BAMI-770450 format. One record per residue (C-alpha): residue in three letters; x, y, z. Coordinates in steps of 0.25 Angstrom, whole numbers, plus 5000, padded with zeros to 4 digits. Layout:
BEGIN
node residu->ALA xx->X yy->Y zz->Z
...
***
This chain:
BEGIN
node residu->UNK xx->5058 yy->5108 zz->4958
node residu->UNK xx->5048 yy->5099 zz->4966
node residu->UNK xx->5033 yy->5099 zz->4961
node residu->UNK xx->5021 yy->5098 zz->4971
node residu->UNK xx->5010 yy->5090 zz->4967
node residu->UNK xx->4996 yy->5093 zz->4973
node residu->UNK xx->4989 yy->5081 zz->4980
node residu->UNK xx->4979 yy->5083 zz->4969
node residu->UNK xx->4988 yy->5081 zz->4958
node residu->UNK xx->4995 yy->5069 zz->4967
node residu->UNK xx->4981 yy->5062 zz->4968
node residu->UNK xx->4978 yy->5064 zz->4953
node residu->UNK xx->4992 yy->5057 zz->4948
node residu->UNK xx->4989 yy->5046 zz->4957
node residu->UNK xx->4975 yy->5044 zz->4951
node residu->UNK xx->4983 yy->5045 zz->4938
node residu->UNK xx->4992 yy->5035 zz->4943
node residu->UNK xx->4983 yy->5025 zz->4947
node residu->UNK xx->4973 yy->5026 zz->4935
node residu->UNK xx->4985 yy->5024 zz->4926
node residu->UNK xx->4990 yy->5011 zz->4933
node residu->UNK xx->4977 yy->5004 zz->4934
node residu->UNK xx->4975 yy->5006 zz->4919
node residu->UNK xx->4988 yy->5000 zz->4917
node residu->UNK xx->4987 yy->4990 zz->4927
node residu->UNK xx->4971 yy->4987 zz->4929
node residu->UNK xx->4974 yy->4975 zz->4939
node residu->UNK xx->4979 yy->4985 zz->4951
node residu->UNK xx->4968 yy->4992 zz->4958
node residu->UNK xx->4964 yy->5006 zz->4961
node residu->UNK xx->4968 yy->5004 zz->4975
node residu->UNK xx->4982 yy->4999 zz->4973
node residu->UNK xx->4985 yy->5009 zz->4963
node residu->UNK xx->4980 yy->5020 zz->4972
node residu->UNK xx->4988 yy->5015 zz->4984
node residu->UNK xx->5000 yy->5015 zz->4974
node residu->UNK xx->4996 yy->5030 zz->4968
node residu->UNK xx->4996 yy->5035 zz->4983
node residu->UNK xx->5008 yy->5030 zz->4987
node residu->UNK xx->5015 yy->5034 zz->4973
node residu->UNK xx->5009 yy->5048 zz->4973
node residu->UNK xx->5011 yy->5050 zz->4989
node residu->UNK xx->4996 yy->5052 zz->4990
node residu->UNK xx->4992 yy->5055 zz->5005
node residu->UNK xx->4979 yy->5048 zz->5010
node residu->UNK xx->4970 yy->5060 zz->5006
node residu->UNK xx->4975 yy->5058 zz->4993
node residu->UNK xx->4975 yy->5044 zz->4991
node residu->UNK xx->4961 yy->5045 zz->4995
node residu->UNK xx->4958 yy->5055 zz->4984
node residu->UNK xx->4966 yy->5046 zz->4975
node residu->UNK xx->4957 yy->5033 zz->4979
node residu->UNK xx->4944 yy->5041 zz->4977
node residu->UNK xx->4948 yy->5046 zz->4963
node residu->UNK xx->4952 yy->5031 zz->4959
node residu->UNK xx->4938 yy->5026 zz->4965
node residu->UNK xx->4931 yy->5037 zz->4955
node residu->UNK xx->4939 yy->5032 zz->4945
node residu->UNK xx->4935 yy->5017 zz->4948
node residu->UNK xx->4921 yy->5020 zz->4948
node residu->UNK xx->4922 yy->5028 zz->4934
node residu->UNK xx->4928 yy->5015 zz->4929
node residu->UNK xx->4917 yy->5006 zz->4934
node residu->UNK xx->4907 yy->5014 zz->4927
***
C-alpha cells in the first residue's frame, strides 16, 4: 500500500534533515544542505523556497 505524504510534511521532513545534518556536520552550509534535501525529498520549486525560508528563520534565531 502506497502512502501519500502532503507537501507540508515533505518540507518539514526536509527541514528536519537539514538541521540534523548541520548539527552533525557544522562545516556544511545550509544552502548546500537545502539543495540536497530538495533533491532527496523531491521538492518542487515552491516547496524548496519554503524550505529556504524556514532555514533563514532558523539561522536568524541562531544568531540571537
